[in-house]
N, C-alpha and C positions, 0 to 999 in steps of 0.2 A: 504136441510138444514142438513140432516143427514151426507151427504158426506163432508160438510164443517166442522162439528164437528170431523169427523174421521181424516180429513186432519190436523186440529189444534192439536188434541191429538197426532198424529203421529210425528209432528214436534214441540211439545210444548217446548222442550229444546231450539230450535233455536229462537222461538218467545220470550221466557223468556230472552234469551241473548240479543236480540235486545232491549227489553224494559229496562233492567237494564243498557245496554250500553248507551242508550239515556238519562236515568236519571243521570248516572254517568257524562256524558259530560255536561249536563245542570248544575249540582251542581258544577262541576269544573269551568265552565265558570262564573257562578254566584258569586262564592266565591273567585275567584282569579283574580285580576286586570290585570295581565300580559296575562293570557289565554283569558280573555274577550277582551282585546285590539287586540290580534292576531286574534281571531275569527271574530271580527267586521271588521278588515281590509281585511281579506280574503273574507268575505261575500260581502263587498263593491266591491272588485276587480272582483269577479265572476259576480255579478249583473251588474256592469259597462261593463264588456266584453260582457255579454248577450245583453244589450241594444245597444252596438256598432254594434254587428252583426245584430241585428234586424233592426237598422237604415240603414245599408248597404243594407240589403235585400229590405227594403222599397224603397230606392233610386233606386235600380235596377229595381223594378217594375214600377217606375215612369219615367224611361228613355225615353220610347216612347213618353209620353206626353211632356217631356222637349225638346226632339228633334223636335217635331212638332212646339212647341212654338218658338224655336230658328230659325227654318227654316222660319217661317212666319215673324219673326222680321228682319231677314237678308234680306228678300225680300223687306220689307218696307224701310230698309236702302239703299239698292241698287237703289230702285226707287227714293229715296230722293237725292242720289248722282247724278243720272242722271239729276235731276232738277237743280243742281248747276253747273255741268261741262259738256260741250260738246266738241267734238274734230272736228276741222275744217281740211279739207284736205290740206290746205295751211300752216297752223301753229296752234300751240296749243294756244287756248284762253279760258278764263273762261267767261261763259255767265250766267247771273242771269236770271232764267226763273221761271215761276209759274208752279205748278203741272198740271194745266189744259192745259197748252200749250206744255208740254214736249211730245216727240214722243213715248218713250218707258216706259213701266212699267213692273214690275216683279210679278209673282204669284208663291208662293212656293207650291210644290206638293210632295207627298210621292210615291216612286216606290213600287207597290204592286206585280209586276211580271216583270221578266227580263230574256231575253235569250242572250247568247253570243257565243254559239257553232254552230249556224246555218249559212247558207249562207246569209239568209235574217233575221236579228235579229230585234225583236220588243219588246218594254216594255210597261207596263200598269201603269198609275198613278191614284191617287184617286181624281182627279178633272175633271169636265166635263162642259157641256154647262151652267149649273146653276151657275158656277163660272166664266163664260165668256170665256171659252176655245173654240177655233174654229180650224178647220182643217188648216194645213200649218203654224201654229205658230211655231216659232223657240224655241228650248229648250236647256238650258245650265246647267252645273253642279254648285254646290256651289263654286268650284274653278275656275269658268268661262271658263271651257273647253266646247267645242261644244259637244252636245249630239245627236241632230237630229231634226226632225220635227213632229208636231202633225199630225196623220194620220186620225183616226176615233174617233168620240166623241159621248158619250151618256150623259144623264143628270148628272151622278155622276162620270163617268170614261172617260179616254181617252187613246188611244194607240199612241206610239211614234215610228216612223220609225227611228231606230237608225242609227248613223253614220256607224255602222257595218252592212250595208245593201247594196246590189249590186246596188240599184237604187238611193242611196243617193249621191248627188253631191253638193259640197259647194264651193262658190267663196271665194278664200283666196288670201292673198298677203304675200310676204316676207317682214317682218317688216322693215328691214334696208334700202330697196330701193323701197318699194311699188310696186314691180313687181307682176303682177296679175297671178293667176293660178287657177286650179280646184282641189279640194281635193276629192279623192275617196278611198274606202276601198276594200281590197281583191286583185284583179289583180293577182290571182294565189297564193297569200300568205295570208291566213286568220288568221293572228295574231291579237288578240284583242288590242294589244298595238301599232300597226303600221298601217299607212295609206300611201297614195301616193299623192304627188302634181304633177299635169300634166299641159300641155299646157302653160308652162312658156316660154316666148320669148327666142330664142336661143342666143341672144346677152347679156342676163342677167348673171351676175356672181353669182352662188349659192355656198355656203360654208357650210360644216358640222357645226352644231351648230346654224345656222340661225333660228330665231323664226318665226313661221308661225301663222298669225292671220286672222280673217275674214276681207273681203274687204269692207263690207257694201253695196255691190251691190245686195245682195239677201235678204232673210228674217232676217238674223242676223245683228245686229248693227256692225259698224266697230270696229276692235280692240279686238274682243273676242279671247282669247288664244286658240290655236289648238295644237301645238306641236313644236318640233325642228327637223331640218333636220339631219338625221343620215347617209344618202347616197345621193350623187349627181350625175348628168349626167348619169342617167340610160338610157340605149339604148332604143330608140323607132323607129318606122317606119315613123315618121313625122319630121317636121322641128322645133319641140319644145323640151324643156328640161323637164325632170322628176326627181323627187327625192323621197326618202323614208323618212317618218316622224315618229318620236317617239311621240305618243299622250300623252298629259298631263293627260287626263282622264283615270281613271282605271274603265272600264265599269263593271268589276266583283264585285265591291264593292259599286256601286251607291245605295244610299238609298233615297236621296232627289234630286230634280231637280227644276229649275226655268223656268217657261214658260214665254216667252217674248211677251207682247202685244204691237203691233205696231199700233199706232193711225192712221197712214197714209197708212196702208197696202191696204185697200179697195180702197182708192182714187188713189193710185199709180197703182193698178191692173186695174182699170177702165180706167185710162189714157193711159196705155201701151197696153191694149187689148180692144179697143173700140168695141162695138157691131155694126157690119156692117148691114146696112139696106138691107132687102130682095128685 
Protein backbone atom coordinates (compact mmCIF):
# COMPACT_ATOMS: atom_id res chain seq x y z
CA UNK A 1 0.00 0.00 0.00
CA UNK A 2 2.87 2.33 0.89
CA UNK A 3 4.47 1.71 -2.52
CA UNK A 4 1.18 2.55 -4.21
CA UNK A 5 0.99 5.93 -2.44
CA UNK A 6 4.62 6.64 -3.32
CA UNK A 7 3.87 5.85 -6.98
CA UNK A 8 0.77 8.09 -7.03
CA UNK A 9 2.57 10.99 -5.30
CA UNK A 10 5.49 10.71 -7.72
CA UNK A 11 3.23 10.87 -10.78
CA UNK A 12 0.44 13.00 -9.31
CA UNK A 13 0.74 15.63 -12.03
CA UNK A 14 0.12 13.00 -14.71
CA UNK A 15 -2.90 11.56 -12.91
CA UNK A 16 -4.34 15.05 -12.32
CA UNK A 17 -3.93 15.76 -16.04
CA UNK A 18 -5.79 12.58 -16.95
CA UNK A 19 -8.62 13.39 -14.53
CA UNK A 20 -9.03 16.98 -15.76
CA UNK A 21 -8.73 15.86 -19.37
CA UNK A 22 -11.56 13.34 -18.93
CA UNK A 23 -13.71 15.91 -17.18
CA UNK A 24 -13.01 18.42 -19.94
CA UNK A 25 -13.94 15.95 -22.66
CA UNK A 26 -17.11 14.98 -20.79
CA UNK A 27 -18.23 18.60 -20.38
CA UNK A 28 -17.42 19.41 -24.00
CA UNK A 29 -19.41 16.47 -25.32
CA UNK A 30 -22.31 17.08 -22.94
CA UNK A 31 -22.72 20.78 -23.68
CA UNK A 32 -22.02 20.84 -27.44
CA UNK A 33 -24.32 19.04 -29.87
CA UNK A 34 -21.74 18.84 -32.67
CA UNK A 35 -19.03 17.27 -30.49
CA UNK A 36 -21.64 14.93 -28.97
CA UNK A 37 -22.74 13.78 -32.44
CA UNK A 38 -19.14 13.20 -33.59
CA UNK A 39 -18.33 11.27 -30.42
CA UNK A 40 -21.39 9.03 -30.69
CA UNK A 41 -20.71 8.28 -34.35
CA UNK A 42 -17.07 7.45 -33.64
CA UNK A 43 -18.03 5.25 -30.70
CA UNK A 44 -20.59 3.38 -32.76
CA UNK A 45 -18.02 2.84 -35.52
CA UNK A 46 -15.44 1.48 -33.09
CA UNK A 47 -17.95 -0.81 -31.37
CA UNK A 48 -19.32 -1.99 -34.72
CA UNK A 49 -15.84 -2.80 -35.98
CA UNK A 50 -15.06 -4.68 -32.77
CA UNK A 51 -18.24 -6.77 -33.08
CA UNK A 52 -17.49 -7.48 -36.74
CA UNK A 53 -13.99 -8.74 -35.87
CA UNK A 54 -15.42 -10.82 -33.03
CA UNK A 55 -18.00 -12.41 -35.34
CA UNK A 56 -15.29 -13.23 -37.90
CA UNK A 57 -13.27 -14.90 -35.14
CA UNK A 58 -16.32 -16.88 -33.96
CA UNK A 59 -17.06 -18.02 -37.52
CA UNK A 60 -13.45 -19.14 -37.87
CA UNK A 61 -13.72 -21.22 -34.68
CA UNK A 62 -16.89 -22.86 -36.02
CA UNK A 63 -15.45 -23.75 -39.44
CA UNK A 64 -14.66 -27.31 -38.40
CA UNK A 65 -18.25 -27.93 -37.28
CA UNK A 66 -19.62 -26.32 -40.45
CA UNK A 67 -17.36 -28.42 -42.68
CA UNK A 68 -18.40 -31.62 -40.90
CA UNK A 69 -22.05 -30.71 -41.38
CA UNK A 70 -21.57 -29.88 -45.07
CA UNK A 71 -19.68 -33.12 -45.72
CA UNK A 72 -22.45 -35.18 -44.11
CA UNK A 73 -25.11 -33.31 -46.06
CA UNK A 74 -23.23 -33.82 -49.33
CA UNK A 75 -23.00 -37.55 -48.62
CA UNK A 76 -26.79 -37.68 -48.17
CA UNK A 77 -27.33 -35.77 -51.42
CA UNK A 78 -24.96 -38.05 -53.34
CA UNK A 79 -26.76 -41.09 -51.98
CA UNK A 80 -30.13 -39.60 -52.94
CA UNK A 81 -28.82 -38.83 -56.44
CA UNK A 82 -27.82 -42.47 -56.86
CA UNK A 83 -31.36 -43.50 -56.04
CA UNK A 84 -32.70 -41.35 -58.88
CA UNK A 85 -30.21 -41.99 -61.69
CA UNK A 86 -28.18 -45.01 -62.73
CA UNK A 87 -25.98 -45.50 -65.79
CA UNK A 88 -26.54 -48.44 -68.09
CA UNK A 89 -23.55 -49.73 -70.07
CA UNK A 90 -25.60 -49.65 -73.27
CA UNK A 91 -27.23 -46.23 -72.92
CA UNK A 92 -28.00 -43.53 -70.42
CA UNK A 93 -31.41 -44.03 -68.85
CA UNK A 94 -33.08 -42.72 -65.73
CA UNK A 95 -34.34 -45.32 -63.29
CA UNK A 96 -36.63 -44.47 -60.41
CA UNK A 97 -35.51 -46.61 -57.50
CA UNK A 98 -36.07 -46.72 -53.77
CA UNK A 99 -33.34 -46.08 -51.23
CA UNK A 100 -33.63 -49.65 -49.95
CA UNK A 101 -32.94 -51.11 -53.40
CA UNK A 102 -30.07 -48.91 -54.53
CA UNK A 103 -26.65 -50.52 -54.65
CA UNK A 104 -24.40 -47.70 -53.39
CA UNK A 105 -24.55 -45.27 -50.48
CA UNK A 106 -22.02 -42.66 -49.34
CA UNK A 107 -20.64 -42.00 -45.86
CA UNK A 108 -18.72 -38.78 -45.21
CA UNK A 109 -15.52 -38.99 -43.14
CA UNK A 110 -12.83 -36.56 -42.06
CA UNK A 111 -9.17 -37.21 -42.82
CA UNK A 112 -7.21 -37.13 -39.54
CA UNK A 113 -3.85 -38.25 -40.93
CA UNK A 114 -2.45 -38.34 -44.45
CA UNK A 115 0.89 -39.19 -46.04
CA UNK A 116 1.90 -38.29 -49.61
CA UNK A 117 5.71 -38.52 -49.60
CA UNK A 118 6.16 -42.28 -49.14
CA UNK A 119 6.26 -45.13 -51.62
CA UNK A 120 3.24 -46.65 -49.90
CA UNK A 121 0.97 -43.85 -48.68
CA UNK A 122 -1.84 -44.42 -46.18
CA UNK A 123 -4.40 -42.04 -44.66
CA UNK A 124 -6.60 -42.32 -41.56
CA UNK A 125 -10.25 -41.24 -41.27
CA UNK A 126 -12.52 -40.71 -38.26
CA UNK A 127 -15.08 -43.41 -39.06
CA UNK A 128 -14.90 -47.14 -38.25
CA UNK A 129 -16.88 -50.33 -37.74
CA UNK A 130 -19.42 -48.55 -35.55
CA UNK A 131 -20.29 -46.46 -38.63
CA UNK A 132 -20.55 -49.49 -40.90
CA UNK A 133 -17.06 -49.19 -42.42
CA UNK A 134 -15.50 -52.45 -43.64
CA UNK A 135 -12.22 -53.39 -45.28
CA UNK A 136 -11.96 -53.07 -49.08
CA UNK A 137 -14.65 -50.40 -49.40
CA UNK A 138 -13.90 -47.83 -52.09
CA UNK A 139 -13.16 -44.20 -51.13
CA UNK A 140 -13.55 -41.06 -53.26
CA UNK A 141 -13.05 -37.34 -52.69
CA UNK A 142 -15.77 -34.63 -52.59
CA UNK A 143 -14.84 -33.86 -56.22
CA UNK A 144 -15.51 -37.56 -57.02
CA UNK A 145 -11.86 -38.31 -57.69
CA UNK A 146 -10.59 -41.77 -56.74
CA UNK A 147 -8.86 -41.85 -53.31
CA UNK A 148 -8.26 -45.54 -52.55
CA UNK A 149 -9.57 -48.51 -50.53
CA UNK A 150 -10.32 -49.10 -46.86
CA UNK A 151 -7.51 -51.23 -45.44
CA UNK A 152 -7.76 -51.68 -41.63
CA UNK A 153 -10.72 -50.77 -39.44
CA UNK A 154 -11.20 -50.18 -35.70
CA UNK A 155 -14.44 -49.18 -33.94
CA UNK A 156 -13.89 -45.43 -34.50
CA UNK A 157 -11.16 -45.15 -37.14
CA UNK A 158 -10.10 -46.66 -40.45
CA UNK A 159 -7.03 -46.52 -42.66
CA UNK A 160 -7.14 -46.03 -46.42
CA UNK A 161 -4.66 -47.55 -48.84
CA UNK A 162 -4.24 -44.48 -50.98
CA UNK A 163 -4.08 -44.44 -54.75
CA UNK A 164 -0.53 -43.25 -54.04
CA UNK A 165 0.50 -46.80 -53.03
CA UNK A 166 2.48 -49.36 -55.02
CA UNK A 167 -0.11 -52.09 -54.41
CA UNK A 168 -3.15 -50.05 -55.47
CA UNK A 169 -4.54 -51.06 -58.84
CA UNK A 170 -7.88 -49.79 -60.16
CA UNK A 171 -9.88 -50.85 -63.20
CA UNK A 172 -10.53 -47.81 -65.42
CA UNK A 173 -11.75 -46.97 -68.92
CA UNK A 174 -11.13 -44.22 -71.42
CA UNK A 175 -14.44 -42.40 -71.27
CA UNK A 176 -14.78 -41.64 -75.01
CA UNK A 177 -14.54 -45.28 -76.15
CA UNK A 178 -14.88 -47.43 -72.99
CA UNK A 179 -11.47 -49.03 -73.62
CA UNK A 180 -10.51 -50.77 -70.39
CA UNK A 181 -7.16 -50.50 -68.61
CA UNK A 182 -5.56 -50.53 -65.16
CA UNK A 183 -4.56 -47.46 -63.16
CA UNK A 184 -1.38 -47.61 -61.04
CA UNK A 185 0.82 -45.03 -59.33
CA UNK A 186 4.55 -44.64 -59.30
CA UNK A 187 6.23 -46.77 -61.94
CA UNK A 188 9.48 -44.91 -61.23
CA UNK A 189 7.86 -41.47 -61.08
CA UNK A 190 6.38 -40.73 -57.65
CA UNK A 191 4.53 -37.53 -58.52
CA UNK A 192 1.39 -37.14 -56.35
CA UNK A 193 -0.43 -35.49 -59.25
CA UNK A 194 0.26 -38.23 -61.82
CA UNK A 195 -0.54 -41.91 -62.32
CA UNK A 196 -0.35 -44.37 -65.21
CA UNK A 197 -3.01 -46.24 -67.13
CA UNK A 198 -1.75 -49.59 -68.43
CA UNK A 199 -2.91 -52.72 -70.22
CA UNK A 200 -4.98 -50.80 -72.77
CA UNK A 201 -5.48 -52.93 -75.94
CA UNK A 202 -3.01 -51.81 -78.59
CA UNK A 203 -5.66 -51.22 -81.25
CA UNK A 204 -7.23 -48.43 -79.14
CA UNK A 205 -6.59 -44.80 -80.08
CA UNK A 206 -5.47 -42.82 -77.02
CA UNK A 207 -5.26 -39.03 -77.19
CA UNK A 208 -3.90 -36.38 -74.84
CA UNK A 209 -6.82 -34.89 -72.93
CA UNK A 210 -8.92 -38.07 -72.86
CA UNK A 211 -10.85 -38.42 -69.60
CA UNK A 212 -10.18 -41.53 -67.50
CA UNK A 213 -12.99 -42.86 -65.26
CA UNK A 214 -13.60 -46.01 -63.23
CA UNK A 215 -14.92 -49.00 -65.17
CA UNK A 216 -17.31 -50.39 -62.55
CA UNK A 217 -15.56 -53.77 -62.66
CA UNK A 218 -14.02 -53.38 -59.20
CA UNK A 219 -15.03 -51.82 -55.91
CA UNK A 220 -15.77 -48.42 -57.47
CA UNK A 221 -19.04 -47.61 -59.24
CA UNK A 222 -18.67 -46.90 -62.95
CA UNK A 223 -17.94 -43.35 -64.04
CA UNK A 224 -16.02 -42.00 -61.04
CA UNK A 225 -13.56 -39.39 -62.30
CA UNK A 226 -9.84 -40.21 -62.19
CA UNK A 227 -7.94 -37.79 -64.43
CA UNK A 228 -6.92 -36.84 -67.98
CA UNK A 229 -4.28 -38.35 -70.23
CA UNK A 230 -1.18 -36.14 -70.42
CA UNK A 231 1.04 -38.56 -72.38
CA UNK A 232 0.16 -41.49 -74.62
CA UNK A 233 1.81 -44.50 -76.20
CA UNK A 234 4.45 -44.84 -73.49
CA UNK A 235 6.79 -47.68 -74.45
CA UNK A 236 6.31 -50.99 -72.60
CA UNK A 237 7.59 -54.53 -73.02
CA UNK A 238 4.19 -56.04 -73.79
CA UNK A 239 1.55 -55.75 -76.49
CA UNK A 240 -0.53 -53.18 -74.62
CA UNK A 241 -0.63 -49.38 -74.56
CA UNK A 242 0.19 -47.18 -71.58
CA UNK A 243 -0.36 -43.53 -70.82
CA UNK A 244 0.37 -40.92 -68.16
CA UNK A 245 -2.62 -39.46 -66.32
CA UNK A 246 -2.95 -36.08 -64.58
CA UNK A 247 -5.06 -36.90 -61.50
CA UNK A 248 -8.08 -34.75 -60.66
CA UNK A 249 -7.51 -35.24 -56.92
CA UNK A 250 -5.03 -33.11 -55.00
CA UNK A 251 -3.97 -35.60 -52.33
CA UNK A 252 -2.01 -32.93 -50.46
CA UNK A 253 -5.16 -30.97 -49.54
CA UNK A 254 -7.71 -33.72 -48.82
CA UNK A 255 -9.71 -32.97 -45.67
CA UNK A 256 -12.87 -34.99 -46.28
CA UNK A 257 -13.62 -38.19 -48.19
CA UNK A 258 -16.65 -40.33 -49.00
CA UNK A 259 -16.63 -44.06 -48.25
CA UNK A 260 -18.79 -45.99 -50.73
CA UNK A 261 -20.91 -48.77 -49.27
CA UNK A 262 -21.75 -51.41 -51.88
CA UNK A 263 -24.86 -53.36 -50.92
CA UNK A 264 -23.98 -56.19 -53.29
CA UNK A 265 -20.25 -56.44 -52.51
CA UNK A 266 -20.44 -59.52 -50.28
CA UNK A 267 -22.89 -61.28 -52.60
CA UNK A 268 -20.61 -60.65 -55.57
CA UNK A 269 -17.52 -61.81 -53.67
CA UNK A 270 -19.25 -65.02 -52.56
CA UNK A 271 -20.41 -65.72 -56.12
CA UNK A 272 -17.04 -65.05 -57.74
CA UNK A 273 -14.97 -66.79 -55.05
CA UNK A 274 -17.02 -69.78 -53.86
CA UNK A 275 -15.71 -71.84 -50.97
CA UNK A 276 -14.49 -75.13 -52.38
CA UNK A 277 -15.42 -78.27 -50.42
CA UNK A 278 -12.53 -80.04 -48.75
